[in-house]
N, C-alpha and C positions, 0 to 999 in steps of 0.2 A: 504494499499500499504506500502510495506517496506520501511525503510528509506536507503538512498544510501549511506552514509558516510564511504569510506573504513576502513576495520578491522583495518589496518596499523595506522590511523589517529586518534583512538579514545583515549581520554584523559581521564586521573583520578583527581577527584576534591578532595582535602581530606580536610575536615575541621579541621581547627588549634583551633576553640573554644574562638575564640573572639568576637562571635556575641552576646555574652549574656548567651549562653548556658551552662549550667554546663557540659557538654559533651567533651573531646577532646582524642586528640590521645594518649596521655599519661595515662590517667587515664580510665583504662577498668577494666570493671565488671568481674567478673568470670563467667564462660562459662559452664552450666551442661548439659547434655541429657535426665535428669528428671525433675529439675528445669528448664522452660525456660525461658532466661534471654536476657537481649539486651545491646548493648555497643556503641560504637560510629558509626555513619553513613558514610560510604563514596560515591559519587553520582558518579557513570559512566556515563559520558554525551559522547553520540557518536551522537546527533542532531548536535551540533556544535562545532567548535573548540574553539568560541568564550568562555572566561572563566567569570563564574559568581563572581564578586568582592562584592556582596550587602553583606557589615558586615561580610565578612569574609574573611580569608588571604588561597591561594591556592596553591599546590604544583603539576605540570602537568608533564606527560610524557606519550609517545606513547606505543604503547603496542611493536611496532618494537623496540623500545629505551628499554623497559623494556626485551626485548628478549635477545638484543646486548649489554649490559651493566652487570655491578656487580651487583650479584644476591640482587633481592627486599625483604625488610624484611618485614615478616607479625604479625599480629596481630587479637585477641588474643592469645598466645601461649597456655593458657588452652584448647586450640582446642585438644592438643595434650595427654591433660592426660588420657580422658576417656579409659578403657581398652576393652568396650565391645561395639561392633558395635552400633551407632543409629539406631533401626529400627522403624517404624511404629510410627513414634511420632505423626504425623494425620493420622486418617483413613476416608476413603468416606463418612461416615455420619457426621463429624465433621472435615471437612478438613480445614486448614490456607489459612487465605486471605492475600495474599501477593500483591506486587506491581509491573508493568511492568518498568523495569527501560530505557532500551531500545531496538530496534529490528532494525535490520540490515541485508540487503542481503549481502552474502559472496560469491556468484557466479557470474562470467563474462556473457556477452551478448549472448555467443554462448552455455551455460552450457544448458542442458535439464532440464526445470523445475527450479526452485526457492528455495534454501535454505537459511534460515535467522539464526542467532545468535540473541539469546534473552537472556537479563539480566533478572534476576527479583530479589528483593530485599525482603529477606524474614526476616530480622530486627533481625539475629542472631537466631531466634526460631526455624528453622526448618533445625540444624544442618547435615552434611550429612559427607561421607567419599569418597575419591575418588574411582570411580567404582560403587557408587550407582546411583538408578533412582530416581526421584521425578514421581507422579504421577499428571496429571492436569485434571482438569473437567468442561470442556468449558459450558459457560454459556447457558442457554435455557433448553428445556424440550425433554425429550429423546422419540422419536418418537415410539418406540417400547414400551414404558411403559408409558402412559399420566400422567403427573401429577410427574411423577419422574425424577430427575436430568439424566444427561448424564451421561454412563459410563467413568470408569478412564481410562484415557490413560497415559501409561509409556513412560517414556525419559530418556535415561542416560544423567547424568549430565556433563557436556564439561568443569567442571573447579576445580580447588581444594577446598578442604575444605574454605580456603580462600575466595574463589570468585574472580573475575576479579577485585575487587577492594583492595583485600589483606588483608581485615578487619573481615572476617568472616560472613559478611551479605549479600551476595548476591550468586546466584548461575546462572551458564548459561547453557542453552540447546540450541542444535544445530538441528534445523525443518526445513523437506523438505515439503513445501505445496504439499498436496494430492490433484492432479487434476484429472478429468476424461475425457477423449475425446472418443465421439462417434466413435467405427471403421466405421460404413459406411461413416459418413460424416466430420468425420475429427475435428469436433468443440467440443469445449469443453461445459459440460453439469454442469452447478454450481449446480444444484440439488444433484448431486453426490459426491460435491465434501468433501474431509476432513473434517469434522467439528472442529475437535481441531487444527489440522495445520493449517488451514486457520485463525481459531480463534486467535491464536498467531503470524502467521505471519502478521496479520492486527492490530496487537495492538499496544495502541500508550502509550507512557511514561505516567505512571500515572495511567492508566487503573488497575483494581483490576484483580486478576488469585487466583481460588482457585488451592491450592496443596496438596498432602497428601504422607505420606511417611517420612524419605525415606524408599529406600526398596532395598533388594539385598545384597549378600555375595559373589556370584560365582566370581564376577568381581573386588574385592577387591586387593588392590596390595601389595603383601606380601613384608614387608618390614624388616624382621629380617637379612636378609644378605644384605648390602648395595652393594657388589660386586655382586648380581644377576645379571641373564641375562634374559633379559624380550623379548620375540618377541612378537608383535603386530600384527594383520592381521584385516582390516578393508574394510570394500564397505561402500562408499559413508559417510551419517550422523553416522556409527558405529565407526567413528573416535571419537567420542563425549570421552568415557572414557579415550581415550587413551592422548587426549588432557590435561586432568587433570593429567595423571600419570606424564607427560612429564615437565607441569609446574613444577608440584612438584620436579621433580628430577633437572630440570636445571634455571629454572626461579625464585623460592622461595627461602629465606633463611631461612631453618627449623633447627634450632638446634640440633633437636632431629634426623634429618634424612640428612645425607651426601650421597649421591648416589656416587658410584666409579664403578659401573658394566657397564653394556652393556645394551643398548634399541635399538630396532632394528623395527623401523614401515615399515610395508608394506600396502600401501592404494591404493585400488582400484578404478577408478571413470571414468566415460565416456570421458572425454578432459580435454585440458589445464583449461578451464575455469571453471570447476568443481572441482578442487583442491579447499581443506577446510583448512584454517589455514597453506596453504603454506610458508607464509613470516614467522612464527612463527618456526615452524620446520624447516626451511632452514637455522637458525639464531642458532638452536641448533648444526645444522652440522658443522656451521662455527666455533662456540665458543666450540664445545665439540666433536672434529672429533673421538677423543679415545672412547667415552662413546655413540655416538649416530650413527646411520645409519636410512637411509630413502631412500625407495626404492617405485617407484610410477608405476601402471598398469593403462594405458589408454587406454580403449578398442576400441574406435574409432579412434585415433590416431597412434596405435601402432600395430605391428605385433609380434605373438610368432612366436616359432623356426620353425611351421609347417603351417606358412603364414596365419593362424586365427587372430581373433583379441586377442590382449593381456589382459587377466583377470588376476585378482591377485593370482590364480590358478598357472598359468603359471610364473608368475615371485618367485613366491614359489619354482616351480620346477627348477629354474635356480640355485638356491642357496641350493636345496635340500640335499646335502651332507654335507653344513655346518652346516644347520638348525638340521638335524640328531645328528650331533655330540655334538652340543650344548645342543639338548635336553639329549641326554646321558648324561653329564654332569651336569644336572640338570635344565635346564634352563626353565622358563615359557614360556607357548606360550597361547597367548589370540585371540580369534575371537570373532568380532563385527559387526553387518549388518544382511541384510535380509535374512532370512531362506534359500532363494534360494544359498546363496554361499558356503555352506557346503558340499551338495552332489561333487560338482566339487573340491573342495579343498580334502575331505576324500579319494576320486579318487585318486588324486596326490599323497597324501599322501601312499597310499597303493600301488599304482605302483610303487614308489620309496622304499618303504619298500621291496618289493617282489625282486626288482634289487638288492637289499643289501642282500638276502638271510634272511631277516627278515619276522615274521609275523606281520603284522599292528593290528590284535587283539590282539594279546597278547603284542604289544607296547603299544597301547591305552588303555589296563587295565591298565598297570604298570604305564603309565601317571597320569591317574585318580586317581590309589590307591597312587601315589607321589605327587597328588596336583599341578602337573605341567600343568593341562589341563582346561582351562577356557574357557568358551563357553556361548554369549548372544546373540541370535538372535530373530528376531521377524517378 
């Protein structure tokens, strides 16, 4: 069963090093993507707001406070040094055994299905960049290959390289529990439930989890131009990499990356209870109105201009002229979510292009050539 503490109430406990340990927040070991090293541990506690005071001094702040106050310092800054993207440091035959820090349900009671925010402690040994994915190997035997482990399931990472604890030792995943309901009876069939998503959503703090990766380069956040425009389009848990982008842009104090461009997030979900990380995103809108825009498409609560359900492609169409002008000026556009989102979005963009007297095929070819087009669907 997923834990129920609201995400906005998550607290961060920072060991200061007075517990007899040689580790501290000041003395940080260097980090390399070839030599896996470890540094100080921050423990993100979502289970309780009570602080553990045993043999340690702590500093606490809620995620809501983090998002609304001055930017948060991160460590170790050596994570900014490598020029090469970290890729496949751990593979399926030799995965890394990490630990679950916390599991929290992050949707309301009226949301269809359950989505959880899962924090994993990798001890700084599986570093990654924003936009990459981890592979997860659920415990047990692959039913299609007796004696073999389950296949790897990929999940987009929903945190920056510094993790929710800002110490480079954790990674967060946004996971929707995969459930199957019999179309005739309407009852859930546990035998057909998603093996990995249910393992993760049912996990408890301290449970071991085997991870691989990191993997992926197509969704990496280009940082060469801090004044660039980034248009992010997500459905459901596809918002995961964009949460990482936005925390890096607006929450973290990263000396080598001072974002002063425009980040525009379109998020499509079923209803208000299904919104993911809404408090974080809304706080950026309040604190950085010149640099952040946030548009939501709630398919079961809103209507599009034709009177049908409001999907993310309908919201894109509302702003199509502005979006096309931004793309013409070099904006990056990203898509992440279920494969089913792309046909409707592509149809909308094609129709808008034709109304503007343009060839969508030629425009898409140019966007890809210019590396402005980023797609990760599953």
